[in-house]
C-alpha positions as CSV (number, residue, x, y, z in Angstrom):
1,X,-18.0,32.4,-6.5
2,X,-15.7,29.5,-5.4
3,X,-13.1,28.6,-8.0
4,X,-13.6,25.2,-9.6
5,X,-11.2,22.4,-8.5
6,X,-10.2,19.0,-9.8
7,X,-13.3,17.4,-8.3
8,X,-15.6,19.9,-9.9
9,X,-14.0,19.3,-13.3
10,X,-14.3,15.6,-12.9
11,X,-18.0,15.9,-12.0
12,X,-18.7,18.1,-14.9
13,X,-16.9,15.7,-17.2
14,X,-18.9,12.8,-15.8
15,X,-22.2,14.7,-16.5
16,X,-21.1,15.4,-20.1
17,X,-20.4,11.8,-20.6
18,X,-23.8,10.5,-19.3
19,X,-25.8,10.9,-22.6
20,X,-23.2,9.1,-24.6
21,X,-22.9,6.3,-22.0
22,X,-26.6,5.8,-21.9
23,X,-26.5,4.9,-25.5
24,X,-23.9,2.2,-24.9
25,X,-25.9,0.4,-22.2
26,X,-27.6,-1.7,-24.8
27,X,-24.3,-3.4,-25.7
28,X,-23.9,-7.1,-25.2
29,X,-23.8,-8.4,-21.7
30,X,-20.5,-9.6,-20.2
31,X,-20.2,-12.3,-17.5
32,X,-18.6,-10.5,-14.5
33,X,-18.5,-13.4,-12.0
34,X,-19.7,-16.9,-12.1
35,X,-21.2,-18.7,-9.1
36,X,-19.3,-21.6,-7.6
37,X,-20.9,-24.6,-5.9
38,X,-22.1,-23.7,-2.4
39,X,-19.6,-24.3,0.4
40,X,-20.2,-27.3,2.7
41,X,-23.2,-26.8,4.9
42,X,-25.1,-24.5,2.6
43,X,-28.4,-25.6,1.0
44,X,-30.1,-23.8,-1.9
45,X,-33.8,-23.6,-1.0
46,X,-35.9,-21.4,-3.4
47,X,-36.0,-18.2,-5.3
48,X,-35.5,-15.1,-3.1
49,X,-38.7,-13.1,-2.5
50,X,-38.9,-10.3,-5.1
51,X,-39.4,-7.6,-2.4
52,X,-36.5,-8.8,-0.2
53,X,-34.4,-5.7,0.5
54,X,-30.7,-5.8,-0.5
55,X,-27.7,-3.5,-0.1
56,X,-25.2,-4.0,-3.0
57,X,-21.7,-2.7,-2.8
58,X,-20.3,-1.9,-6.2
59,X,-16.5,-1.9,-6.3
60,X,-15.7,0.7,-9.0
61,X,-12.4,0.2,-10.8
62,X,-9.5,2.2,-9.3
63,X,-6.6,4.0,-10.9
64,X,-2.9,4.1,-10.0
65,X,-2.9,0.8,-8.1
66,X,0.7,0.2,-9.1
67,X,1.7,3.5,-7.4
68,X,-0.2,2.6,-4.3
69,X,1.7,-0.7,-4.1
70,X,5.0,1.1,-4.6
71,X,4.2,3.6,-1.9
72,X,3.2,0.9,0.5
73,X,6.4,-1.1,0.0
74,X,8.5,2.0,0.4
75,X,6.8,2.8,3.7
76,X,7.1,-0.8,4.9
77,X,10.7,-1.7,4.1
78,X,13.1,-1.1,7.0
79,X,16.0,-1.4,4.6
80,X,14.9,1.9,3.1
81,X,15.2,4.3,6.1
82,X,14.6,7.3,3.9
83,X,11.0,6.2,3.2
84,X,10.2,3.7,6.0
85,X,7.2,4.7,8.1
86,X,6.1,7.5,5.7
87,X,2.5,6.5,5.6
88,X,-0.2,8.4,3.6
89,X,-3.3,10.1,5.0
90,X,-6.7,8.7,4.1
91,X,-7.3,11.6,1.8
92,X,-4.0,11.0,0.0
93,X,-4.8,7.3,-0.5
94,X,-8.2,7.9,-1.9
95,X,-7.0,10.8,-4.1
96,X,-4.4,8.4,-5.6
97,X,-6.7,5.5,-6.5
98,X,-9.9,7.5,-7.3
99,X,-11.9,6.0,-10.2
100,X,-11.6,7.6,-13.6
101,X,-14.5,10.0,-14.3
102,X,-15.6,8.0,-17.3
103,X,-15.9,4.8,-15.2
104,X,-17.8,6.6,-12.5
105,X,-20.1,8.0,-15.1
106,X,-20.7,4.6,-16.7
107,X,-21.8,3.1,-13.4
108,X,-24.0,6.1,-12.5
109,X,-25.7,6.1,-15.9
110,X,-26.4,2.4,-15.8
111,X,-28.0,2.7,-12.3
112,X,-30.1,5.6,-13.6
113,X,-31.5,3.5,-16.4
114,X,-32.8,1.2,-13.7
115,X,-34.2,4.0,-11.6
116,X,-31.5,3.6,-9.0
117,X,-28.9,5.9,-7.4
118,X,-25.8,5.1,-5.4
119,X,-24.3,6.6,-2.3
120,X,-20.5,6.8,-1.7
121,X,-19.4,4.0,0.7
122,X,-15.9,5.3,0.6
123,X,-14.5,8.9,0.4
124,X,-13.7,8.8,-3.3
125,X,-16.6,6.6,-4.5
126,X,-14.5,3.6,-5.3
127,X,-17.0,1.7,-3.2
128,X,-20.7,2.5,-3.8
129,X,-23.8,1.5,-1.8
130,X,-27.0,0.8,-3.7
131,X,-30.2,-0.1,-1.8
132,X,-32.8,-2.0,-3.8
133,X,-35.1,-5.0,-3.9
134,X,-34.2,-8.5,-5.2
135,X,-36.4,-7.8,-8.2
136,X,-34.4,-4.6,-9.0
137,X,-31.1,-6.4,-8.4
138,X,-32.1,-9.3,-10.8
139,X,-32.9,-6.8,-13.5
140,X,-29.7,-4.8,-12.9
141,X,-27.4,-7.8,-12.9
142,X,-29.3,-10.1,-15.4
143,X,-29.3,-12.7,-12.7
144,X,-31.5,-14.7,-10.3
145,X,-31.2,-14.6,-6.5
146,X,-31.9,-17.7,-4.4
147,X,-32.4,-18.2,-0.7
148,X,-29.5,-20.3,0.8
149,X,-29.6,-21.7,4.3
150,X,-26.8,-22.8,6.6
151,X,-28.5,-24.9,9.2
152,X,-25.6,-25.3,11.7
153,X,-25.2,-21.6,12.1
154,X,-28.9,-20.7,11.5
155,X,-27.8,-18.3,8.7
156,X,-29.8,-17.3,5.7
157,X,-28.3,-15.6,2.7
158,X,-29.6,-14.4,-0.6
159,X,-27.2,-15.1,-3.4
160,X,-27.1,-15.5,-7.2
161,X,-27.1,-18.9,-8.9
162,X,-25.4,-18.9,-12.3
163,X,-23.4,-15.7,-12.2
164,X,-24.3,-12.1,-13.1
165,X,-23.8,-10.0,-16.2
166,X,-23.4,-6.3,-17.0
167,X,-23.1,-4.3,-20.3
168,X,-19.6,-4.4,-21.6
169,X,-18.8,-0.7,-20.7
170,X,-20.1,-1.1,-17.2
171,X,-18.4,-4.4,-16.6
172,X,-15.1,-2.7,-17.6
173,X,-15.8,0.0,-15.0
174,X,-16.3,-2.3,-12.0
175,X,-14.2,-5.0,-10.2
176,X,-17.2,-6.8,-8.8
177,X,-20.6,-6.4,-7.1
178,X,-21.6,-8.0,-3.8
179,X,-23.5,-9.7,-2.3
180,X,-23.9,-11.8,-5.5
181,X,-22.2,-15.1,-6.0
182,X,-20.1,-15.7,-2.9
183,X,-21.5,-17.4,0.2
184,X,-19.9,-16.7,3.6
185,X,-18.3,-19.5,5.7
186,X,-19.9,-19.2,9.1
187,X,-17.9,-20.4,12.1
188,X,-19.6,-21.8,15.2
189,X,-18.0,-23.3,18.2
190,X,-18.8,-26.9,18.8
191,X,-18.0,-29.4,21.6
192,X,-15.3,-31.9,20.8
193,X,-13.6,-34.5,22.9
194,X,-10.6,-33.7,25.0
195,X,-7.9,-31.1,24.7
196,X,-5.3,-33.5,23.5
197,X,-7.4,-34.4,20.5
198,X,-8.4,-30.8,20.0
199,X,-4.7,-29.8,19.8
200,X,-4.1,-32.3,17.0
201,X,-7.2,-31.9,14.9
202,X,-8.3,-28.3,15.3
203,X,-11.5,-26.3,15.3
204,X,-13.3,-24.4,18.1
205,X,-13.5,-26.7,21.1
206,X,-15.2,-27.7,24.3
207,X,-15.6,-25.4,27.3
208,X,-14.6,-26.3,30.8
209,X,-12.5,-25.2,33.8
210,X,-8.9,-24.0,33.5
211,X,-6.3,-26.8,33.4
212,X,-2.6,-26.9,32.9
213,X,-1.7,-25.3,29.6
214,X,-4.8,-23.0,29.6
215,X,-4.0,-19.8,27.9
216,X,-5.0,-16.7,29.9
217,X,-3.5,-13.2,30.1
218,X,-0.8,-14.1,32.6
219,X,0.5,-17.1,30.7
220,X,0.4,-15.4,27.3
221,X,2.3,-12.4,28.6
222,X,5.0,-14.6,30.1
223,X,5.2,-16.7,27.0
224,X,5.6,-13.7,24.7
225,X,7.9,-11.7,27.0
226,X,5.4,-8.9,27.4
227,X,6.1,-8.6,31.2
228,X,4.4,-5.7,32.8
229,X,4.3,-3.6,29.6
230,X,1.0,-1.7,29.1
231,X,-0.1,1.1,26.7
232,X,1.0,4.6,27.5
233,X,0.4,6.5,24.2
234,X,-2.8,8.6,23.8
235,X,-4.8,7.7,20.8
236,X,-3.5,4.2,20.3
237,X,-6.3,1.9,19.2
238,X,-6.8,-1.8,18.3
239,X,-9.8,-3.6,17.0
240,X,-11.3,-7.0,16.3
241,X,-13.9,-7.9,13.6
242,X,-17.0,-10.0,13.9
243,X,-19.3,-11.3,11.2
244,X,-22.5,-13.3,10.8
245,X,-24.2,-12.6,14.1
246,X,-21.2,-13.1,16.4
247,X,-22.0,-10.6,19.1
248,X,-20.3,-8.8,21.9
249,X,-21.3,-8.8,25.6
250,X,-20.0,-6.3,28.0
251,X,-20.9,-8.5,31.0
252,X,-18.9,-11.4,29.5
253,X,-15.8,-9.2,28.9
254,X,-16.1,-7.7,32.4
255,X,-16.4,-11.2,33.8
256,X,-13.3,-12.3,31.9
257,X,-11.3,-9.3,33.2
258,X,-12.5,-10.0,36.8
259,X,-11.4,-13.6,36.6
260,X,-8.1,-13.4,34.9
261,X,-6.8,-9.8,35.4
262,X,-5.6,-8.3,38.6
263,X,-6.0,-4.6,38.1
264,X,-3.0,-3.9,40.4
265,X,-0.5,-6.1,38.6
266,X,-2.2,-7.2,35.4
267,X,-4.2,-4.6,33.5
268,X,-6.5,-5.8,30.8
269,X,-7.9,-3.4,28.2
270,X,-8.7,0.2,28.7
271,X,-12.4,0.5,29.6
272,X,-15.1,-1.1,27.4
273,X,-14.5,-1.3,23.7
274,X,-16.1,1.2,21.3
275,X,-18.7,-0.6,19.2
276,X,-18.8,0.0,15.4
277,X,-21.0,-1.6,12.8
278,X,-24.6,-2.8,12.2
279,X,-24.4,-5.9,14.5
280,X,-22.5,-5.5,17.7
281,X,-24.4,-6.5,20.8
282,X,-26.6,-9.5,21.5
283,X,-26.1,-13.1,22.7
284,X,-22.4,-13.5,23.0
285,X,-20.6,-15.8,20.6
286,X,-17.6,-17.9,21.3
287,X,-15.7,-16.5,18.3
288,X,-16.5,-12.8,19.0
289,X,-15.8,-13.0,22.8
290,X,-12.6,-14.9,22.2
291,X,-11.3,-12.2,19.9
292,X,-12.0,-9.2,22.2
293,X,-11.0,-11.0,25.4
294,X,-7.7,-12.3,23.9
295,X,-6.6,-8.9,22.4
296,X,-7.5,-6.9,25.6
297,X,-6.0,-9.7,27.8
298,X,-2.6,-9.3,26.1
299,X,-2.6,-5.6,25.5
300,X,-3.4,-3.7,28.7
301,X,-4.3,0.0,28.8
302,X,-4.9,0.3,25.0
303,X,-8.3,1.4,23.7
304,X,-10.1,-1.4,21.9
305,X,-12.9,-1.5,19.4
306,X,-15.4,-4.2,18.3
307,X,-16.4,-4.0,14.7
308,X,-19.5,-6.2,14.0
309,X,-21.3,-6.8,10.8
310,X,-24.0,-9.5,10.5
311,X,-25.0,-9.5,6.8
312,X,-28.6,-9.1,8.0
313,X,-30.5,-7.4,10.8
314,X,-34.0,-6.1,11.4
315,X,-33.1,-2.5,10.5
316,X,-30.8,-3.3,7.5
317,X,-31.2,-5.0,4.2
318,X,-29.3,-8.2,3.4
319,X,-25.7,-7.3,2.6
320,X,-22.1,-8.6,2.3
321,X,-20.7,-8.1,5.8
322,X,-17.1,-8.3,4.8
323,X,-17.5,-5.5,2.3
324,X,-19.4,-3.4,4.8
325,X,-16.3,-3.7,7.1
326,X,-14.0,-2.6,4.3
327,X,-16.2,0.3,3.4
328,X,-16.3,1.4,7.1
329,X,-12.5,1.1,7.3
330,X,-12.1,3.3,4.2
331,X,-14.5,5.9,5.6
332,X,-13.0,6.1,9.1
333,X,-10.8,9.2,9.6
334,X,-7.1,8.8,10.4
335,X,-7.5,10.4,13.8
336,X,-10.0,7.7,14.9
337,X,-9.2,4.6,12.9
338,X,-7.6,1.7,14.9
339,X,-4.1,1.0,13.7
340,X,-4.3,-2.7,14.4
341,X,-7.1,-5.1,13.3
342,X,-7.5,-8.8,14.0
343,X,-9.9,-10.9,12.0
344,X,-10.8,-14.5,12.4
345,X,-12.8,-14.7,9.2
346,X,-11.5,-17.1,6.6
347,X,-12.4,-19.6,3.9
348,X,-10.9,-21.3,0.8
349,X,-9.0,-18.8,-1.3
350,X,-11.0,-19.6,-4.4
351,X,-14.3,-18.8,-2.7
352,X,-13.6,-15.2,-4.0
353,X,-13.1,-15.0,-7.8
354,X,-9.6,-13.8,-8.7
355,X,-11.2,-10.6,-9.9
356,X,-12.8,-9.9,-6.5
357,X,-9.8,-11.1,-4.6
358,X,-7.6,-8.7,-6.5
359,X,-9.8,-5.9,-5.4
360,X,-9.6,-7.1,-1.8
361,X,-5.8,-6.8,-2.1
362,X,-6.2,-3.2,-3.0
363,X,-8.4,-2.5,0.0
364,X,-5.7,-4.1,2.2
365,X,-3.1,-2.0,0.5
366,X,-5.1,1.1,1.2
367,X,-5.2,0.2,4.9
368,X,-1.5,-0.6,5.1
369,X,-0.6,2.7,3.3
370,X,-2.3,4.5,6.2
371,X,-0.2,2.8,8.8
372,X,-2.8,0.1,9.7
373,X,-1.7,-3.5,10.4
374,X,-4.2,-6.2,9.5
375,X,-3.8,-9.7,11.1
376,X,-5.8,-12.7,9.8
377,X,-6.2,-16.2,11.3
378,X,-4.6,-18.6,8.8
379,X,-7.3,-21.2,9.3
380,X,-8.1,-24.3,11.3
381,X,-7.8,-27.0,8.6
382,X,-4.1,-27.7,8.7
383,X,-3.0,-28.1,5.1
384,X,-6.7,-28.1,4.1
385,X,-6.7,-31.3,2.2
386,X,-9.7,-31.7,-0.1
387,X,-9.9,-34.7,-2.5
388,X,-6.3,-35.5,-1.9
389,X,-4.9,-32.0,-2.6
390,X,-3.9,-29.1,-0.4
391,X,-6.2,-26.1,-0.9
392,X,-5.0,-22.6,0.0
393,X,-7.1,-20.4,2.3
394,X,-7.8,-16.7,2.4
395,X,-7.8,-13.8,3.1
396,X,-4.7,-14.9,5.0
397,X,-3.1,-15.8,1.7
398,X,-3.3,-12.2,0.6
399,X,0.2,-10.6,0.2
400,X,-1.0,-7.5,2.0
401,X,-2.1,-9.0,5.4
402,X,-0.2,-10.8,8.1
403,X,-1.4,-14.4,8.4
404,X,-1.2,-15.9,11.9
405,X,-0.8,-19.7,12.3
406,X,-1.1,-21.7,15.5
407,X,1.0,-23.3,18.3
408,X,0.2,-25.3,21.4
409,X,2.0,-25.6,24.8
410,X,5.1,-27.7,24.8
411,X,8.0,-28.5,27.3
412,X,8.8,-25.4,29.3
413,X,5.5,-23.6,28.8
414,X,4.7,-20.8,29.6
415,X,8.3,-19.8,29.5
416,X,9.3,-18.3,26.1
417,X,10.0,-21.0,23.6
418,X,7.7,-23.5,25.3
419,X,5.5,-24.2,22.4
420,X,5.2,-26.5,19.3
421,X,3.3,-26.3,16.0
422,X,-0.3,-27.5,16.3
423,X,-2.0,-29.7,13.7
424,X,-5.0,-27.4,13.1
425,X,-2.7,-24.5,11.9
426,X,-3.4,-23.8,8.3
427,X,-0.7,-22.8,5.9
428,X,0.8,-23.4,2.5
429,X,1.0,-21.5,-0.8
430,X,-1.5,-19.3,-2.6
431,X,-2.9,-20.3,-5.9
432,X,-3.6,-16.7,-6.8
433,X,-0.6,-14.6,-5.8
434,X,3.1,-15.1,-6.4
435,X,5.8,-15.7,-3.8
436,X,6.6,-12.2,-2.4
437,X,10.1,-10.7,-2.6
438,X,10.2,-10.0,1.1
439,X,9.7,-13.7,1.9
440,X,11.5,-15.4,-1.0
441,X,14.8,-16.2,0.8
442,X,13.1,-17.7,3.9
443,X,10.7,-19.8,1.9
444,X,13.3,-21.2,-0.4
445,X,15.4,-22.2,2.5
446,X,12.5,-24.2,3.9
447,X,11.7,-25.9,0.7
448,X,15.4,-26.8,0.2
449,X,16.2,-28.1,3.7
450,X,13.0,-29.1,5.7
451,X,12.6,-32.8,6.3
452,X,9.5,-34.7,5.3
453,X,7.9,-32.2,3.0
454,X,4.5,-33.4,1.6
455,X,4.7,-35.0,-1.8
456,X,4.2,-32.9,-4.9
457,X,1.0,-35.0,-5.7
458,X,-0.7,-32.9,-3.0
459,X,-0.9,-30.2,-5.7
460,X,0.6,-27.2,-3.8
461,X,2.1,-24.3,-5.7
462,X,5.6,-23.5,-4.3
463,X,5.8,-20.4,-6.5
464,X,2.8,-18.9,-4.7
465,X,2.7,-16.4,-1.7
466,X,3.6,-18.5,1.3
467,X,1.7,-18.3,4.6
468,X,1.4,-18.0,7.6
469,X,3.8,-15.3,8.4
470,X,3.9,-15.8,12.2
471,X,2.0,-17.8,14.8
472,X,0.7,-17.7,18.4
473,X,-1.0,-20.0,20.8
474,X,-4.1,-21.6,19.3
475,X,-5.3,-24.1,21.9
476,X,-6.9,-24.2,25.4
477,X,-8.0,-20.6,25.6
478,X,-10.4,-19.6,28.4
479,X,-13.4,-17.6,27.1
480,X,-16.2,-16.0,29.2
481,X,-18.9,-17.0,29.6
482,X,-18.1,-20.4,28.0
483,X,-15.1,-21.7,29.9
484,X,-11.8,-23.1,28.9
485,X,-10.6,-25.4,26.1
486,X,-11.4,-23.1,23.1
487,X,-8.9,-23.6,20.2
488,X,-8.2,-22.4,16.7
489,X,-6.1,-19.8,15.0
490,X,-8.9,-17.4,15.9
491,X,-7.1,-17.5,19.3
492,X,-3.8,-16.8,17.7
493,X,-4.7,-13.8,15.6
494,X,-6.0,-11.5,18.3
495,X,-3.2,-12.6,20.6
496,X,-0.6,-11.6,18.1
497,X,-2.5,-8.4,17.2
498,X,-2.5,-7.3,20.8
499,X,1.3,-7.7,21.0
500,X,1.7,-5.5,17.9
501,X,-0.6,-2.9,19.4
502,X,1.8,-2.8,22.3
503,X,4.7,-2.4,19.7
504,X,2.8,0.5,18.1
505,X,2.6,2.0,21.6
506,X,6.4,1.8,22.0
507,X,6.8,3.8,18.8
508,X,4.0,6.3,19.5
509,X,5.4,7.0,22.9
510,X,8.7,7.8,21.3
511,X,7.1,10.2,18.8
512,X,7.2,7.8,15.9
513,X,4.5,6.5,13.6
514,X,2.7,3.2,13.7
515,X,4.0,0.1,12.0
516,X,1.5,-0.5,9.3
517,X,2.1,-3.4,7.0
518,X,4.6,-5.4,9.1
519,X,5.6,-8.4,6.8
520,X,8.8,-6.9,5.4
521,X,9.9,-5.9,8.9
522,X,9.2,-9.4,10.2
523,X,11.1,-11.3,7.5
524,X,14.1,-8.9,7.9
525,X,14.1,-9.4,11.7
526,X,13.2,-13.1,12.1
527,X,15.7,-13.4,15.0
528,X,13.4,-11.2,17.0
529,X,10.7,-13.9,17.0
530,X,10.6,-17.3,18.9
531,X,11.4,-19.9,16.3
532,X,9.1,-23.0,16.5
533,X,10.8,-26.1,15.2
534,X,8.7,-29.0,16.4
535,X,5.3,-30.3,15.3
536,X,3.5,-30.3,12.0
537,X,0.1,-29.4,10.5
538,X,-2.6,-31.9,9.7
539,X,-2.5,-33.3,6.1
540,X,-4.8,-35.7,4.3
541,X,-6.6,-38.3,6.4
542,X,-4.2,-39.4,9.1
543,X,-1.1,-38.0,7.3
544,X,1.0,-35.0,8.5
545,X,0.9,-31.8,6.4
546,X,3.6,-29.2,6.7
547,X,6.4,-29.8,9.2
548,X,7.8,-27.1,11.5
549,X,11.5,-26.3,10.9
550,X,14.2,-23.8,11.7
551,X,13.3,-20.5,10.2
552,X,10.1,-19.9,8.3
553,X,7.8,-22.9,7.8
554,X,4.3,-23.4,6.4
555,X,2.7,-24.1,9.8
556,X,4.1,-21.5,12.2
557,X,5.6,-19.0,9.7
558,X,8.7,-17.2,11.2
559,X,7.6,-18.2,14.7
560,X,5.8,-16.4,17.6
561,X,6.3,-12.8,18.8
562,X,8.8,-11.9,21.4
563,X,7.7,-8.5,22.6
564,X,11.0,-7.6,24.4
565,X,13.1,-8.3,21.3
566,X,10.7,-6.8,18.8
567,X,10.3,-3.6,21.0
568,X,14.1,-3.0,20.6
569,X,13.8,-3.5,16.8
570,X,10.8,-1.2,16.2
571,X,12.2,1.5,18.5
572,X,15.4,1.6,16.5
573,X,13.5,2.2,13.2
574,X,12.9,5.7,11.8
């Protein structure tokens, strides 16, 4: 007989707890999350059909999160050479934060009382997947689901109006459940005027023929001092994410490479990307093709992956695509998980409750602890002025991701340094998370010395986590099959991510580990980036937002990557 181990004892304990927990399920209900007003563009139509299938992700409360944070910081701080780069395996990460047996049992028992069972969506069960109908979900969560429609993007979502409730013991055992109260923020490219106006006011833009200042692989590689560097290390992988029916097209990617990459002198990608997720191929989207074309255009000869999740598809129940991505990331083995991800997804920070956003931070910490770097577009709304006040955006405002702002061609382009801050580039200060120790000095210098800072009446919180961290070109990208003139920080994030995939390659080729969470490294080595000191973000109405300045600023962060200088830095690290 096999000797019992810790997992066996935990399971036995959980089974012993079930009868007692079942008696506690009649306790008073607790409001877990309250629904907020729908984001712009969403219209609440009618009650969701009772038989509409759903897939709920239950985020079970984790243990030892403070130890996970400490481990991540130790492995990410170049000033601590004894621990820098010592990342954990996926098994080690999930063993550290595994839910307590009593919490797991509380959730399992409550599901059983409703005739439901969950499957593990992560190795340790801190994310659970439950397939059920709207009728069952409403009974489980003491809530009502409604059909919401976003006409511009042709998106339908089933979400709760009025919040959801759980028995006290169950509410204490979970961080949140989704999809419930949060509606996604679809992005869809739209035509708009000329490139000059686009550069100032942001958003995805018109398509046309290449013009001066068009960002294509050759110009981006020159601007960021990539030169003829290409991947050499076996097993190096990078990925982009796509949500809400933004699909990949192999023909479009091949067309992009044929047009802008000369295989003899300019290699793009390394064969077609591996496709992961429930919604990968279909009619190509500007956002999705921009991401995969930009990252493979900058980083030649590195394997790429396209992770696509739609939130709905003919073969899958309605779900929360962002949570599906996090669950897939948690469940992908170390040997095959990409070590760089770029995501152009974003919305107002408060669209996630603080409770749910705190849990997202832990998922980002889990990834960073495994040596995975996550890059997020900071947003295309400048300072994001709403009702006269600056509103922070996420997930780029999370302390555990690298937020990428935007620049535009300037004098000297495409030579290094030939760029300025662009008005669409979002940045500012989090309303949820405090200013981080690794950025404190740089941010305080900006607030003390930068000219023309916005007035305090704009409501920003200078004690909050400051973002973006870095920037890259965000205007006039050429995207197949749509043409040129596409703009937004969704151009900048995959461009920066591709450069860091090449930096991972430098380390892997030297027998070292991947970079993982790069923010402490960047703030300690700001001189290795191209400082952007001109331009400003958009503010309220026709006002400016945050000005660019020497050092860190709230529109371009520390500046744009300089591959040649950064390669020397990362190669010198343990």
